[in-house]
N, C-alpha and C positions, 0 to 999 in steps of 0.2 A: 158205618164211622167208628174209628178207634176210641176205646173206653176211657183215653186220657190225649186228646190230640195235641194240647197246649202245657205240657210238662212246666210245672212251679221253679223258678230258677231266680231268688235275688240276685240284682244286678251287682252286687256288690260283693257276691261270692264267687261270680264264675270268670273263668280264662279272661285276661285282659283283650279288650279288641282295641286294634290300630287301623286307623286310616291310611290312605296314601300318601307319602311326603307327609308321615306324622300329623296331618289335621285332627282337629279336636272334634269337630262335626262334621259330618256328611249331610248339606243340604238337600233336598229334592224339591223342587217347587212344582203343585200338582194342579193345571186349570180341570175344571171338569165341564168338558165341553159337549154338551148333552142334547138329545133330541127329544121332544115330548110332543104324541102325538095329539092332535087340536080334537080327535074323537076316537080316543081312546076303547079298548073293551071294558067293561065292568068284569072287576076279577071278586072272588069272593071276600079275599081278605083286606081288600083296602080299596076305595076309590081313588083313582088317579087323581081326580079334580075333584075336590071336596066339595065347590060351590056348585052342585048339583041343579038341574039338570047339566049335562054338557051343552053345548061348549060352554067351557070355563075361561071366557074371553081376556078376563083381567089375568089370571093365572096363567094362560099359555103366553100373552102377550108380553109379560115381564120376565119371562124365560127367553122369547124368542128373541129381545131385544140383545141379549148376549151374543148369540150366533150372527147378528145383523151387523151390531156396532161395536159392543161392549170389548167382542174377541179382539179385532182389529188396532182396537185402543193399546189393548195387553199386548199384543204382536210388538207395536210400537216400543209399549214399555221394556219387556224383555230384550229386545235389540239393545236398547241403549243399556242395558244392565250387562249384557251378555251371559242371557241365562239360556240354557236348554232345556227345555222342560219334559217332565212326563204327564200326559194326558190320559186322565179318567174318560174314555171316551163311549158315548154310545155309538156302536158300529155304524148305526142307521147314516150317522154325521156323513161318513166317507159315500155313502152312496146317494145322498140328499143333496151335499153341497161341494162339488167338487173344487170350487176355490178356496174352502177351508184346509180339505187335503192339500191343493197344490202349496198353499201357504205353510202351511205344517211342514211338508215334506223339504222345502226349501231351506226349513231353519231345521233341521235335524232332529226333530221330536220323536220322543218314545210313544205308543199307543199302547196303555194296558185296557182290557176291556171292561168297559160297563154296563157291560148287556148289550142288547142292539138297541132298543129303548128304553129310557128313563120312567116310561109309564107302563112298563109290562114286568111284572114283580114276579119272585121267586118262590115266594115263601108255600104258595099252594103246589107247586111243581111237584110231579112225579120224578123220581131220577132220570127216567126215559127222555122227558121233557125238557129237564136241565142240562141233560149230556148233551140233548141237540140244540139247544142254545148256544152252548160252550164251542161246539164244534161249529155252529155257522158261524158266529163269532172268528173263529180261526181262518174259514175259510173265506170269508169279507176281506179281514186283514191281509191274507194271502195273495187273492185276486188282485187286491188294489195296492198293494206295495210290493211284493214278491218277497217278501219276509215272513218268518213266523212269529208268532205273539208270543211273549213272554209270561205277562203277568194278566192276574184277573181280580175282578172287585165288583162283587153282585150288583145289579143294577137297584140304584135307591137303597142298598145295603138291606137286603131281602134275602137272607142266607136260609138254607135248610140242613136237615142232619147231612146231607149227602154232599154239601158244597166241596170241602176239601178234598175227599176221595175223588169225586169229579174232576176239579180242576188238574189233579197232579194225574189221574187217569188220561185225559184228551190232550196232556202233552204243554199245561201252563208250570212255571216251574217258581214262580213268586207269587203268593197273593196278598191283597191288600184289606181282608175284610175284618182284621183283627187289628186292635189300637191300644193293645195289652203293655206296651213297651217302650223303651229309648233305642232300643238293637234290633236288629233280625233276629228272626228266632225260628228254629225248625218245627214244623207242624208233624204231628205222626199221621200217617195214612194208611189205608190197607192197599193203596195203587201204585206209589212211585215217591217221588224225592221232592217236597215242598216247603218252601220258607217262608215267614213273612217279612217283608218289608213295610215298617211301621208307618201307617196313614197316622190322619189327624181327624179328632171331632170338636178338638181346642181352637185349634190354631185354624179354623174354617170359617171364611167369610160367610156362608150361608148361615151358620149357628148364631152369629153377630145379627144377622140380619134378621132372623126372627125373636132375637131378642128385643132388638128396638134400638140398637145400639149402632154406632157410627163407624167411620173409618179412622178417628183418631184414638176411638177404644180398642179398636183391631189392633192399630199400628203399636199402642200401646203393648198391648199382650204379646204381641209377635216379639217386640224389643226385650222385654222381660223374660218370656221363654228365652229369647237367645242368648241373653247374657247369663241365664243358669246354668244349660247345657257346653256352653262353652268353658264357663269355669270347670265344670264336672269333667269335659272332655280332654282336660291336663293328665287325668288319670286314668281314664276309661270310655273310650270314643262314643258317641252319640250319634242317633240322627235326628234331624229335626224335618219335619214336612210341613210344609207352608199351602194349604187345599183353598183354591179359588174357584169362582162361579163368576164368569163375566159379566154376565147381566147384571152383577151386584160392584165387583171390584174395577169395572170395565166403564162404570159411568163418569162422566166429565170431574164432578167434584170429589171422586175419590182413588182414581189412578194414581194421581199424584201423592197422596198421602202413602200409597203402597210404595210406590219409586222411592220415597225419603229412607222409609224403615229398613227398604232391600240396600239402597247405596249405603246405610248404618253396619249392616251386618256385612257387606261384603268389602269394607273397608279393615275388616281385621284378618290377620293375618292366620292359617290354619282351619281356614274352612272349605270344604272339599265339595263344589257344585257338581253334584253327578243326577244321572237317572238313575229310576227305580234299578232299571235291570242292572246298573254298571253298579250300584250297593250290594245287590243279590250276589252279583259275580264275584264281587271282592272277598264278598262274606264266606262264599260257599269255598271258596278256592285256600283263603286263609284262616278261617276260624271255625267253621262246621264241626270237622273232626273232634277240636279239640270240646268245643262244647256237648257233643254228643256223649263223648268219653266222659265229663262232666257229670253229666244226668246220668249215667248210667253208673257212677261211683255214688251218687247222692241216693239214687233207687236203691241199691246197694245195700245202703244203710239204713236207708228211712222207709224204703217200700215206694217210693214215688216222690 
């Protein structure tokens, strides 16, 4: 691991970031389409189902609703909104549920890897084990889509000291394991080029769920967040991610609240609805070199 993988840079001091057609905000919507094993193996760092002993029928079935029902409701909502999403995907979904793969392919959605299963954590993985999981993910994606996979997001946000180096080494060119900025940013690795595309744990419905809040609260947070970054984006482009879990947002009493707040956002000019890879590509082609030069100049003066 690089000793300083995420160099510090105040957003107000770095080179100006602009989006296509003068957009203020690059918006990406990220459904987490996950596979949870009914009887997962126990790992040393965390029990996948805390209501032990397995099976945790309650925990499993709550999440299974997403793939059976909630996701299909979310498909209809995003179709009506004209949104093309980037999926945080447990790659086993493609193997177990071909109907979901077919539906996502028809919509042209992008799939970044969220590991194989969301019940297999990486915290205690050796470098060899983590590398093997990343390569397996890429192989599943290649075999079932014919495309190379671009993005990495560790399952259940379980990182190791090797994650960034291994992601770059195995061919991923962006990662979403960091939530530290409102713009893409380079990650220093020993093995290749890697940038972050900002994910979110704030505009994330599963966090709202765990706090016992409802869709009205989530929608208000989304709207207030958008109003702020939209105003700031007039001077310096911003990224806004909305992270969704179909088992929560896809419930009948929540989906309309999500649609309404998205309609509000999309009524504004200067919102670029993009995939994570499109955001990464624009940043890499138009801004990465200037940011790297800015960081080098800062380090020459300040030492870091």
